[in-house]
GUTORMI-728058 format. One record per residue: residue in three letters; residue number from 1; x, y, z of N, C-alpha, C in turn. Coordinates in nm, 3 decimals. Layout:
residues N
<bator><residu>Ala</residu><num>NUM</num><n_c1>X</n_c1><n_c2>Y</n_c2><n_c3>Z</n_c3><ca_c1>X</ca_c1><ca_c2>Y</ca_c2><ca_c3>Z</ca_c3><c_c1>X</c_c1><c_c2>Y</c_c2><c_c3>Z</c_c3></bator>
...
***
This chain:
residues 84
<bator><residu>Met</residu><num>1</num><n_c1>15.115</n_c1><n_c2>-0.455</n_c2><n_c3>2.817</n_c3><ca_c1>15.176</ca_c1><ca_c2>-0.375</ca_c2><ca_c3>2.917</ca_c3><c_c1>15.041</c_c1><c_c2>-0.436</c_c2><c_c3>2.982</c_c3></bator>
<bator><residu>Gln</residu><num>2</num><n_c1>15.063</n_c1><n_c2>-0.357</n_c2><n_c3>3.091</n_c3><ca_c1>14.960</ca_c1><ca_c2>-0.396</ca_c2><ca_c3>3.195</ca_c3><c_c1>14.951</c_c1><c_c2>-0.291</c_c2><c_c3>3.270</c_c3></bator>
<bator><residu>Thr</residu><num>3</num><n_c1>14.842</n_c1><n_c2>-0.275</n_c2><n_c3>3.323</n_c3><ca_c1>14.769</ca_c1><ca_c2>-0.148</ca_c2><ca_c3>3.339</ca_c3><c_c1>14.730</c_c1><c_c2>-0.163</c_c2><c_c3>3.500</c_c3></bator>
<bator><residu>Val</residu><num>4</num><n_c1>14.763</n_c1><n_c2>-0.045</n_c2><n_c3>3.586</n_c3><ca_c1>14.767</ca_c1><ca_c2>-0.031</ca_c2><ca_c3>3.715</ca_c3><c_c1>14.655</c_c1><c_c2>0.066</c_c2><c_c3>3.727</c_c3></bator>
<bator><residu>Gln</residu><num>5</num><n_c1>14.592</n_c1><n_c2>0.047</n_c2><n_c3>3.825</n_c3><ca_c1>14.475</ca_c1><ca_c2>0.202</ca_c2><ca_c3>3.864</ca_c3><c_c1>14.535</c_c1><c_c2>0.204</c_c2><c_c3>4.007</c_c3></bator>
<bator><residu>Ile</residu><num>6</num><n_c1>14.521</n_c1><n_c2>0.374</n_c2><n_c3>4.057</n_c3><ca_c1>14.575</ca_c1><ca_c2>0.362</ca_c2><ca_c3>4.160</ca_c3><c_c1>14.466</c_c1><c_c2>0.509</c_c2><c_c3>4.184</c_c3></bator>
<bator><residu>Gln</residu><num>7</num><n_c1>14.426</n_c1><n_c2>0.548</n_c2><n_c3>4.335</n_c3><ca_c1>14.333</ca_c1><ca_c2>0.606</ca_c2><ca_c3>4.357</ca_c3><c_c1>14.373</c_c1><c_c2>0.726</c_c2><c_c3>4.381</c_c3></bator>
<bator><residu>Leu</residu><num>8</num><n_c1>14.356</n_c1><n_c2>0.870</n_c2><n_c3>4.358</n_c3><ca_c1>14.415</ca_c1><ca_c2>0.999</ca_c2><ca_c3>4.418</ca_c3><c_c1>14.329</c_c1><c_c2>1.075</c_c2><c_c3>4.470</c_c3></bator>
<bator><residu>Pro</residu><num>9</num><n_c1>14.338</n_c1><n_c2>1.147</n_c2><n_c3>4.516</n_c3><ca_c1>14.230</ca_c1><ca_c2>1.280</ca_c2><ca_c3>4.553</ca_c3><c_c1>14.250</c_c1><c_c2>1.384</c_c2><c_c3>4.460</c_c3></bator>
<bator><residu>Asp</residu><num>10</num><n_c1>14.120</n_c1><n_c2>1.411</n_c2><n_c3>4.461</n_c3><ca_c1>14.115</ca_c1><ca_c2>1.492</ca_c2><ca_c3>4.314</ca_c3><c_c1>14.191</c_c1><c_c2>1.667</c_c2><c_c3>4.373</c_c3></bator>
<bator><residu>Thr</residu><num>11</num><n_c1>14.233</n_c1><n_c2>1.689</n_c2><n_c3>4.476</n_c3><ca_c1>14.225</ca_c1><ca_c2>1.775</ca_c2><ca_c3>4.488</ca_c3><c_c1>14.444</c_c1><c_c2>1.784</c_c2><c_c3>4.431</c_c3></bator>
<bator><residu>Val</residu><num>12</num><n_c1>14.491</n_c1><n_c2>1.684</n_c2><n_c3>4.468</n_c3><ca_c1>14.648</ca_c1><ca_c2>1.649</ca_c2><ca_c3>4.395</ca_c3><c_c1>14.633</c_c1><c_c2>1.735</c_c2><c_c3>4.266</c_c3></bator>
<bator><residu>Phe</residu><num>13</num><n_c1>14.573</n_c1><n_c2>1.710</n_c2><n_c3>4.203</n_c3><ca_c1>14.577</ca_c1><ca_c2>1.767</ca_c2><ca_c3>4.048</ca_c3><c_c1>14.585</c_c1><c_c2>1.932</c_c2><c_c3>4.068</c_c3></bator>
<bator><residu>Ser</residu><num>14</num><n_c1>14.501</n_c1><n_c2>1.971</n_c2><n_c3>4.102</n_c3><ca_c1>14.466</ca_c1><ca_c2>2.109</ca_c2><ca_c3>4.113</ca_c3><c_c1>14.616</c_c1><c_c2>2.183</c_c2><c_c3>4.181</c_c3></bator>
<bator><residu>Ala</residu><num>15</num><n_c1>14.632</n_c1><n_c2>2.052</n_c2><n_c3>4.299</n_c3><ca_c1>14.760</ca_c1><ca_c2>2.121</ca_c2><ca_c3>4.379</ca_c3><c_c1>14.875</c_c1><c_c2>2.163</c_c2><c_c3>4.271</c_c3></bator>
<bator><residu>Leu</residu><num>16</num><n_c1>14.867</n_c1><n_c2>2.087</n_c2><n_c3>4.230</n_c3><ca_c1>15.003</ca_c1><ca_c2>2.061</ca_c2><ca_c3>4.156</ca_c3><c_c1>15.015</c_c1><c_c2>2.140</c_c2><c_c3>3.984</c_c3></bator>
<bator><residu>Arg</residu><num>17</num><n_c1>14.889</n_c1><n_c2>2.152</n_c2><n_c3>3.963</n_c3><ca_c1>14.840</ca_c1><ca_c2>2.236</ca_c2><ca_c3>3.816</ca_c3><c_c1>14.884</c_c1><c_c2>2.152</c_c2><c_c3>3.725</c_c3></bator>
<bator><residu>Lys</residu><num>18</num><n_c1>14.791</n_c1><n_c2>2.020</n_c2><n_c3>3.725</n_c3><ca_c1>14.859</ca_c1><ca_c2>1.939</ca_c2><ca_c3>3.606</ca_c3><c_c1>14.703</c_c1><c_c2>1.875</c_c2><c_c3>3.600</c_c3></bator>
<bator><residu>Ala</residu><num>19</num><n_c1>14.690</n_c1><n_c2>1.834</n_c2><n_c3>3.475</n_c3><ca_c1>14.555</ca_c1><ca_c2>1.771</ca_c2><ca_c3>3.406</ca_c3><c_c1>14.614</c_c1><c_c2>1.586</c_c2><c_c3>3.489</c_c3></bator>
<bator><residu>Pro</residu><num>20</num><n_c1>14.492</n_c1><n_c2>1.538</n_c2><n_c3>3.508</n_c3><ca_c1>14.514</ca_c1><ca_c2>1.386</ca_c2><ca_c3>3.564</ca_c3><c_c1>14.625</c_c1><c_c2>1.309</c_c2><c_c3>3.450</c_c3></bator>
<bator><residu>Gln</residu><num>21</num><n_c1>14.610</n_c1><n_c2>1.310</n_c2><n_c3>3.332</n_c3><ca_c1>14.722</ca_c1><ca_c2>1.265</ca_c2><ca_c3>3.241</ca_c3><c_c1>14.857</c_c1><c_c2>1.309</c_c2><c_c3>3.235</c_c3></bator>
<bator><residu>Glu</residu><num>22</num><n_c1>14.855</n_c1><n_c2>1.459</n_c2><n_c3>3.245</n_c3><ca_c1>15.008</ca_c1><ca_c2>1.506</ca_c2><ca_c3>3.274</ca_c3><c_c1>15.028</c_c1><c_c2>1.434</c_c2><c_c3>3.418</c_c3></bator>
<bator><residu>Phe</residu><num>23</num><n_c1>14.972</n_c1><n_c2>1.430</n_c2><n_c3>3.501</n_c3><ca_c1>15.015</ca_c1><ca_c2>1.413</ca_c2><ca_c3>3.647</ca_c3><c_c1>15.065</c_c1><c_c2>1.244</c_c2><c_c3>3.641</c_c3></bator>
<bator><residu>Val</residu><num>24</num><n_c1>14.999</n_c1><n_c2>1.151</n_c2><n_c3>3.531</n_c3><ca_c1>15.000</ca_c1><ca_c2>1.028</ca_c2><ca_c3>3.590</ca_c3><c_c1>15.164</c_c1><c_c2>1.039</c_c2><c_c3>3.487</c_c3></bator>
<bator><residu>Gln</residu><num>25</num><n_c1>15.188</n_c1><n_c2>1.104</n_c2><n_c3>3.350</n_c3><ca_c1>15.327</ca_c1><ca_c2>1.061</ca_c2><ca_c3>3.289</ca_c3><c_c1>15.430</c_c1><c_c2>1.152</c_c2><c_c3>3.387</c_c3></bator>
<bator><residu>Glu</residu><num>26</num><n_c1>15.404</n_c1><n_c2>1.259</n_c2><n_c3>3.524</n_c3><ca_c1>15.509</ca_c1><ca_c2>1.313</ca_c2><ca_c3>3.553</ca_c3><c_c1>15.533</c_c1><c_c2>1.209</c_c2><c_c3>3.625</c_c3></bator>
<bator><residu>Met</residu><num>27</num><n_c1>15.418</n_c1><n_c2>1.174</n_c2><n_c3>3.738</n_c3><ca_c1>15.503</ca_c1><ca_c2>1.034</ca_c2><ca_c3>3.825</ca_c3><c_c1>15.549</c_c1><c_c2>0.913</c_c2><c_c3>3.739</c_c3></bator>
<bator><residu>Arg</residu><num>28</num><n_c1>15.526</n_c1><n_c2>0.855</n_c2><n_c3>3.636</n_c3><ca_c1>15.604</ca_c1><ca_c2>0.768</ca_c2><ca_c3>3.599</ca_c3><c_c1>15.787</c_c1><c_c2>0.826</c_c2><c_c3>3.570</c_c3></bator>
<bator><residu>Val</residu><num>29</num><n_c1>15.786</n_c1><n_c2>0.924</n_c2><n_c3>3.497</n_c3><ca_c1>15.920</ca_c1><ca_c2>0.986</ca_c2><ca_c3>3.499</ca_c3><c_c1>15.950</c_c1><c_c2>0.978</c_c2><c_c3>3.658</c_c3></bator>
<bator><residu>Ala</residu><num>30</num><n_c1>15.918</n_c1><n_c2>1.023</n_c2><n_c3>3.761</n_c3><ca_c1>15.954</ca_c1><ca_c2>1.067</ca_c2><ca_c3>3.885</ca_c3><c_c1>16.044</c_c1><c_c2>0.928</c_c2><c_c3>3.946</c_c3></bator>
<bator><residu>Ala</residu><num>31</num><n_c1>15.912</n_c1><n_c2>0.828</n_c2><n_c3>3.923</n_c3><ca_c1>15.966</ca_c1><ca_c2>0.661</ca_c2><ca_c3>3.962</ca_c3><c_c1>16.095</c_c1><c_c2>0.662</c_c2><c_c3>3.918</c_c3></bator>
<bator><residu>Ala</residu><num>32</num><n_c1>16.079</n_c1><n_c2>0.667</n_c2><n_c3>3.758</n_c3><ca_c1>16.165</ca_c1><ca_c2>0.593</ca_c2><ca_c3>3.664</ca_c3><c_c1>16.321</c_c1><c_c2>0.668</c_c2><c_c3>3.750</c_c3></bator>
<bator><residu>Val</residu><num>33</num><n_c1>16.338</n_c1><n_c2>0.764</n_c2><n_c3>3.744</n_c3><ca_c1>16.412</ca_c1><ca_c2>0.860</ca_c2><ca_c3>3.773</ca_c3><c_c1>16.488</c_c1><c_c2>0.804</c_c2><c_c3>3.906</c_c3></bator>
<bator><residu>Lys</residu><num>34</num><n_c1>16.406</n_c1><n_c2>0.827</n_c2><n_c3>4.026</n_c3><ca_c1>16.446</ca_c1><ca_c2>0.749</ca_c2><ca_c3>4.168</ca_c3><c_c1>16.508</c_c1><c_c2>0.627</c_c2><c_c3>4.148</c_c3></bator>
<bator><residu>Trp</residu><num>35</num><n_c1>16.437</n_c1><n_c2>0.520</n_c2><n_c3>4.044</n_c3><ca_c1>16.427</ca_c1><ca_c2>0.373</ca_c2><ca_c3>4.048</ca_c3><c_c1>16.606</c_c1><c_c2>0.382</c_c2><c_c3>3.969</c_c3></bator>
<bator><residu>Tyr</residu><num>36</num><n_c1>16.651</n_c1><n_c2>0.445</n_c2><n_c3>3.884</n_c3><ca_c1>16.746</ca_c1><ca_c2>0.471</ca_c2><ca_c3>3.838</ca_c3><c_c1>16.903</c_c1><c_c2>0.540</c_c2><c_c3>3.929</c_c3></bator>
<bator><residu>Glu</residu><num>37</num><n_c1>16.845</n_c1><n_c2>0.636</n_c2><n_c3>4.004</n_c3><ca_c1>16.945</ca_c1><ca_c2>0.713</ca_c2><ca_c3>4.089</ca_c3><c_c1>16.975</c_c1><c_c2>0.598</c_c2><c_c3>4.198</c_c3></bator>
<bator><residu>Leu</residu><num>38</num><n_c1>16.866</n_c1><n_c2>0.514</n_c2><n_c3>4.232</n_c3><ca_c1>16.889</ca_c1><ca_c2>0.425</ca_c2><ca_c3>4.344</ca_c3><c_c1>16.979</c_c1><c_c2>0.270</c_c2><c_c3>4.265</c_c3></bator>
<bator><residu>Gly</residu><num>39</num><n_c1>17.004</n_c1><n_c2>0.244</n_c2><n_c3>4.139</n_c3><ca_c1>17.069</ca_c1><ca_c2>0.186</ca_c2><ca_c3>4.075</ca_c3><c_c1>16.975</c_c1><c_c2>0.007</c_c2><c_c3>4.076</c_c3></bator>
<bator><residu>Glu</residu><num>40</num><n_c1>16.847</n_c1><n_c2>0.038</n_c2><n_c3>4.105</n_c3><ca_c1>16.750</ca_c1><ca_c2>-0.062</ca_c2><ca_c3>4.080</ca_c3><c_c1>16.730</c_c1><c_c2>-0.072</c_c2><c_c3>3.962</c_c3></bator>
<bator><residu>Val</residu><num>41</num><n_c1>16.737</n_c1><n_c2>0.046</n_c2><n_c3>3.868</n_c3><ca_c1>16.683</ca_c1><ca_c2>-0.032</ca_c2><ca_c3>3.701</ca_c3><c_c1>16.801</c_c1><c_c2>0.050</c_c2><c_c3>3.609</c_c3></bator>
<bator><residu>Ser</residu><num>42</num><n_c1>16.804</n_c1><n_c2>-0.031</n_c2><n_c3>3.522</n_c3><ca_c1>16.928</ca_c1><ca_c2>0.039</ca_c2><ca_c3>3.354</ca_c3><c_c1>16.848</c_c1><c_c2>0.206</c_c2><c_c3>3.333</c_c3></bator>
<bator><residu>Gln</residu><num>43</num><n_c1>16.972</n_c1><n_c2>0.258</n_c2><n_c3>3.287</n_c3><ca_c1>16.931</ca_c1><ca_c2>0.372</ca_c2><ca_c3>3.206</ca_c3><c_c1>16.794</c_c1><c_c2>0.320</c_c2><c_c3>3.139</c_c3></bator>
<bator><residu>Gly</residu><num>44</num><n_c1>16.822</n_c1><n_c2>0.248</n_c2><n_c3>3.038</n_c3><ca_c1>16.738</ca_c1><ca_c2>0.189</ca_c2><ca_c3>2.891</ca_c3><c_c1>16.578</c_c1><c_c2>0.193</c_c2><c_c3>3.004</c_c3></bator>
<bator><residu>Lys</residu><num>45</num><n_c1>16.596</n_c1><n_c2>0.100</n_c2><n_c3>3.083</n_c3><ca_c1>16.444</ca_c1><ca_c2>0.035</ca_c2><ca_c3>3.185</ca_c3><c_c1>16.398</c_c1><c_c2>0.153</c_c2><c_c3>3.202</c_c3></bator>
<bator><residu>Ala</residu><num>46</num><n_c1>16.504</n_c1><n_c2>0.248</n_c2><n_c3>3.271</n_c3><ca_c1>16.360</ca_c1><ca_c2>0.368</ca_c2><ca_c3>3.333</ca_c3><c_c1>16.348</c_c1><c_c2>0.470</c_c2><c_c3>3.251</c_c3></bator>
<bator><residu>Ala</residu><num>47</num><n_c1>16.428</n_c1><n_c2>0.478</n_c2><n_c3>3.109</n_c3><ca_c1>16.358</ca_c1><ca_c2>0.535</ca_c2><ca_c3>2.978</ca_c3><c_c1>16.198</c_c1><c_c2>0.488</c_c2><c_c3>2.930</c_c3></bator>
<bator><residu>Glu</residu><num>48</num><n_c1>16.224</n_c1><n_c2>0.346</n_c2><n_c3>2.962</n_c3><ca_c1>16.070</ca_c1><ca_c2>0.294</ca_c2><ca_c3>2.905</ca_c3><c_c1>16.009</c_c1><c_c2>0.270</c_c2><c_c3>3.004</c_c3></bator>
<bator><residu>Val</residu><num>49</num><n_c1>16.024</n_c1><n_c2>0.272</n_c2><n_c3>3.154</n_c3><ca_c1>15.921</ca_c1><ca_c2>0.279</ca_c2><ca_c3>3.280</ca_c3><c_c1>15.849</c_c1><c_c2>0.445</c_c2><c_c3>3.230</c_c3></bator>
<bator><residu>Ala</residu><num>50</num><n_c1>15.947</n_c1><n_c2>0.527</n_c2><n_c3>3.214</n_c3><ca_c1>15.902</ca_c1><ca_c2>0.682</ca_c2><ca_c3>3.198</ca_c3><c_c1>15.824</c_c1><c_c2>0.715</c_c2><c_c3>3.044</c_c3></bator>
<bator><residu>Gly</residu><num>51</num><n_c1>15.837</n_c1><n_c2>0.629</n_c2><n_c3>2.997</n_c3><ca_c1>15.789</ca_c1><ca_c2>0.627</ca_c2><ca_c3>2.865</ca_c3><c_c1>15.846</c_c1><c_c2>0.720</c_c2><c_c3>2.762</c_c3></bator>
<bator><residu>Leu</residu><num>52</num><n_c1>15.961</n_c1><n_c2>0.757</n_c2><n_c3>2.766</n_c3><ca_c1>16.019</ca_c1><ca_c2>0.840</ca_c2><ca_c3>2.720</ca_c3><c_c1>16.181</c_c1><c_c2>0.784</c_c2><c_c3>2.629</c_c3></bator>
<bator><residu>Ser</residu><num>53</num><n_c1>16.193</n_c1><n_c2>0.820</n_c2><n_c3>2.504</n_c3><ca_c1>16.361</ca_c1><ca_c2>0.764</ca_c2><ca_c3>2.483</ca_c3><c_c1>16.436</c_c1><c_c2>0.835</c_c2><c_c3>2.530</c_c3></bator>
<bator><residu>Arg</residu><num>54</num><n_c1>16.551</n_c1><n_c2>0.738</n_c2><n_c3>2.534</n_c3><ca_c1>16.650</ca_c1><ca_c2>0.706</ca_c2><ca_c3>2.630</ca_c3><c_c1>16.703</c_c1><c_c2>0.883</c_c2><c_c3>2.629</c_c3></bator>
<bator><residu>Ser</residu><num>55</num><n_c1>16.715</n_c1><n_c2>0.980</n_c2><n_c3>2.511</n_c3><ca_c1>16.782</ca_c1><ca_c2>1.111</ca_c2><ca_c3>2.560</ca_c3><c_c1>16.656</c_c1><c_c2>1.175</c_c2><c_c3>2.597</c_c3></bator>
<bator><residu>Asp</residu><num>56</num><n_c1>16.551</n_c1><n_c2>1.152</n_c2><n_c3>2.608</n_c3><ca_c1>16.475</ca_c1><ca_c2>1.217</ca_c2><ca_c3>2.677</ca_c3><c_c1>16.433</c_c1><c_c2>1.240</c_c2><c_c3>2.822</c_c3></bator>
<bator><residu>Phe</residu><num>57</num><n_c1>16.500</n_c1><n_c2>1.081</n_c2><n_c3>2.862</n_c3><ca_c1>16.495</ca_c1><ca_c2>1.023</ca_c2><ca_c3>2.952</ca_c3><c_c1>16.662</c_c1><c_c2>1.106</c_c2><c_c3>3.075</c_c3></bator>
<bator><residu>Ile</residu><num>58</num><n_c1>16.740</n_c1><n_c2>1.116</n_c2><n_c3>2.985</n_c3><ca_c1>16.853</ca_c1><ca_c2>1.179</ca_c2><ca_c3>3.033</ca_c3><c_c1>16.821</c_c1><c_c2>1.339</c_c2><c_c3>3.031</c_c3></bator>
<bator><residu>Thr</residu><num>59</num><n_c1>16.734</n_c1><n_c2>1.391</n_c2><n_c3>2.979</n_c3><ca_c1>16.701</ca_c1><ca_c2>1.568</ca_c2><ca_c3>2.989</ca_c3><c_c1>16.624</c_c1><c_c2>1.579</c_c2><c_c3>3.125</c_c3></bator>
<bator><residu>Ala</residu><num>60</num><n_c1>16.535</n_c1><n_c2>1.476</n_c2><n_c3>3.139</n_c3><ca_c1>16.438</ca_c1><ca_c2>1.459</ca_c2><ca_c3>3.280</ca_c3><c_c1>16.553</c_c1><c_c2>1.416</c_c2><c_c3>3.437</c_c3></bator>
<bator><residu>Leu</residu><num>61</num><n_c1>16.679</n_c1><n_c2>1.348</n_c2><n_c3>3.374</n_c3><ca_c1>16.731</ca_c1><ca_c2>1.313</ca_c2><ca_c3>3.450</ca_c3><c_c1>16.812</c_c1><c_c2>1.441</c_c2><c_c3>3.539</c_c3></bator>
<bator><residu>Ser</residu><num>62</num><n_c1>16.841</n_c1><n_c2>1.549</n_c2><n_c3>3.403</n_c3><ca_c1>16.929</ca_c1><ca_c2>1.680</ca_c2><ca_c3>3.438</ca_c3><c_c1>16.839</c_c1><c_c2>1.748</c_c2><c_c3>3.505</c_c3></bator>
<bator><residu>Arg</residu><num>63</num><n_c1>16.688</n_c1><n_c2>1.776</n_c2><n_c3>3.447</n_c3><ca_c1>16.593</ca_c1><ca_c2>1.809</ca_c2><ca_c3>3.550</ca_c3><c_c1>16.571</c_c1><c_c2>1.807</c_c2><c_c3>3.677</c_c3></bator>
<bator><residu>Tyr</residu><num>64</num><n_c1>16.571</n_c1><n_c2>1.662</n_c2><n_c3>3.707</n_c3><ca_c1>16.623</ca_c1><ca_c2>1.612</ca_c2><ca_c3>3.858</ca_c3><c_c1>16.692</c_c1><c_c2>1.629</c_c2><c_c3>3.925</c_c3></bator>
<bator><residu>Lys</residu><num>65</num><n_c1>16.818</n_c1><n_c2>1.705</n_c2><n_c3>3.865</n_c3><ca_c1>16.942</ca_c1><ca_c2>1.677</ca_c2><ca_c3>3.938</ca_c3><c_c1>16.988</c_c1><c_c2>1.583</c_c2><c_c3>3.935</c_c3></bator>
<bator><residu>Val</residu><num>66</num><n_c1>17.012</n_c1><n_c2>1.435</n_c2><n_c3>3.857</n_c3><ca_c1>17.049</ca_c1><ca_c2>1.313</ca_c2><ca_c3>3.869</ca_c3><c_c1>17.154</c_c1><c_c2>1.295</c_c2><c_c3>3.812</c_c3></bator>
<bator><residu>Ser</residu><num>67</num><n_c1>17.295</n_c1><n_c2>1.218</n_c2><n_c3>3.818</n_c3><ca_c1>17.378</ca_c1><ca_c2>1.207</ca_c2><ca_c3>3.728</ca_c3><c_c1>17.345</c_c1><c_c2>1.101</c_c2><c_c3>3.626</c_c3></bator>
<bator><residu>Val</residu><num>68</num><n_c1>17.390</n_c1><n_c2>1.124</n_c2><n_c3>3.504</n_c3><ca_c1>17.335</ca_c1><ca_c2>0.998</ca_c2><ca_c3>3.391</ca_c3><c_c1>17.464</c_c1><c_c2>0.925</c_c2><c_c3>3.448</c_c3></bator>
<bator><residu>Leu</residu><num>69</num><n_c1>17.556</n_c1><n_c2>0.924</n_c2><n_c3>3.506</n_c3><ca_c1>17.642</ca_c1><ca_c2>0.825</ca_c2><ca_c3>3.538</ca_c3><c_c1>17.629</c_c1><c_c2>0.697</c_c2><c_c3>3.649</c_c3></bator>
<bator><residu>Gln</residu><num>70</num><n_c1>17.589</n_c1><n_c2>0.614</n_c2><n_c3>3.703</n_c3><ca_c1>17.587</ca_c1><ca_c2>0.515</ca_c2><ca_c3>3.764</ca_c3><c_c1>17.717</c_c1><c_c2>0.486</c_c2><c_c3>3.840</c_c3></bator>
<bator><residu>Tyr</residu><num>71</num><n_c1>17.785</n_c1><n_c2>0.509</n_c2><n_c3>3.816</n_c3><ca_c1>17.935</ca_c1><ca_c2>0.452</ca_c2><ca_c3>3.868</ca_c3><c_c1>17.951</c_c1><c_c2>0.604</c_c2><c_c3>4.029</c_c3></bator>
<bator><residu>Thr</residu><num>72</num><n_c1>18.030</n_c1><n_c2>0.503</n_c2><n_c3>4.081</n_c3><ca_c1>18.103</ca_c1><ca_c2>0.529</ca_c2><ca_c3>4.217</ca_c3><c_c1>18.219</c_c1><c_c2>0.600</c_c2><c_c3>4.165</c_c3></bator>
<bator><residu>Pro</residu><num>73</num><n_c1>18.290</n_c1><n_c2>0.741</n_c2><n_c3>4.212</n_c3><ca_c1>18.416</ca_c1><ca_c2>0.784</ca_c2><ca_c3>4.180</ca_c3><c_c1>18.550</c_c1><c_c2>0.639</c_c2><c_c3>4.166</c_c3></bator>
<bator><residu>Glu</residu><num>74</num><n_c1>18.529</n_c1><n_c2>0.572</n_c2><n_c3>4.260</n_c3><ca_c1>18.612</ca_c1><ca_c2>0.455</ca_c2><ca_c3>4.279</ca_c3><c_c1>18.578</c_c1><c_c2>0.343</c_c2><c_c3>4.163</c_c3></bator>
<bator><residu>Glu</residu><num>75</num><n_c1>18.446</n_c1><n_c2>0.299</n_c2><n_c3>4.140</n_c3><ca_c1>18.423</ca_c1><ca_c2>0.255</ca_c2><ca_c3>4.016</ca_c3><c_c1>18.484</c_c1><c_c2>0.298</c_c2><c_c3>3.869</c_c3></bator>
<bator><residu>Leu</residu><num>76</num><n_c1>18.451</n_c1><n_c2>0.429</n_c2><n_c3>3.865</n_c3><ca_c1>18.475</ca_c1><ca_c2>0.498</ca_c2><ca_c3>3.716</ca_c3><c_c1>18.620</c_c1><c_c2>0.461</c_c2><c_c3>3.688</c_c3></bator>
<bator><residu>Asp</residu><num>77</num><n_c1>18.708</n_c1><n_c2>0.501</n_c2><n_c3>3.836</n_c3><ca_c1>18.870</ca_c1><ca_c2>0.543</ca_c2><ca_c3>3.838</ca_c3><c_c1>18.879</c_c1><c_c2>0.372</c_c2><c_c3>3.788</c_c3></bator>
<bator><residu>Gln</residu><num>78</num><n_c1>18.852</n_c1><n_c2>0.269</n_c2><n_c3>3.822</n_c3><ca_c1>18.855</ca_c1><ca_c2>0.128</ca_c2><ca_c3>3.768</ca_c3><c_c1>18.831</c_c1><c_c2>0.102</c_c2><c_c3>3.621</c_c3></bator>
<bator><residu>Glu</residu><num>79</num><n_c1>18.747</n_c1><n_c2>0.163</n_c2><n_c3>3.631</n_c3><ca_c1>18.675</ca_c1><ca_c2>0.147</ca_c2><ca_c3>3.476</ca_c3><c_c1>18.801</c_c1><c_c2>0.231</c_c2><c_c3>3.406</c_c3></bator>
<bator><residu>Leu</residu><num>80</num><n_c1>18.832</n_c1><n_c2>0.346</n_c2><n_c3>3.423</n_c3><ca_c1>18.939</ca_c1><ca_c2>0.396</ca_c2><ca_c3>3.382</ca_c3><c_c1>19.086</c_c1><c_c2>0.355</c_c2><c_c3>3.320</c_c3></bator>
<bator><residu>Ala</residu><num>81</num><n_c1>19.080</n_c1><n_c2>0.303</n_c2><n_c3>3.449</n_c3><ca_c1>19.263</ca_c1><ca_c2>0.199</ca_c2><ca_c3>3.478</ca_c3><c_c1>19.260</c_c1><c_c2>0.078</c_c2><c_c3>3.377</c_c3></bator>
<bator><residu>Asn</residu><num>82</num><n_c1>19.162</n_c1><n_c2>0.045</n_c2><n_c3>3.349</n_c3><ca_c1>19.136</ca_c1><ca_c2>-0.078</ca_c2><ca_c3>3.301</ca_c3><c_c1>19.114</c_c1><c_c2>-0.101</c_c2><c_c3>3.131</c_c3></bator>
<bator><residu>Ala</residu><num>83</num><n_c1>19.113</n_c1><n_c2>0.077</n_c2><n_c3>3.069</n_c3><ca_c1>19.077</ca_c1><ca_c2>0.103</ca_c2><ca_c3>2.974</ca_c3><c_c1>19.174</c_c1><c_c2>0.083</c_c2><c_c3>2.866</c_c3></bator>
<bator><residu>Asp</residu><num>84</num><n_c1>19.303</n_c1><n_c2>0.088</n_c2><n_c3>2.920</n_c3><ca_c1>19.438</ca_c1><ca_c2>0.052</ca_c2><ca_c3>2.873</ca_c3><c_c1>19.438</c_c1><c_c2>-0.050</c_c2><c_c3>2.817</c_c3></bator>
***
């Protein structure tokens, strides 16, 4: 596993009322949710980036109001039509 260091102002932790480690975990989840929402990573890979199980990642998607499905309505219609 790679380690990446970033520098953040000390005030960011107090502004968000999170300890540094809590903040880092929330950043990982937020990034993973956004990348999943944009279709850049799969749900499994996003869960891995977030450091969560897949079911916990699905819960995080709900918290961020992001759909679990990455299908457009047209793609979903096509998938359902091909399911027969």
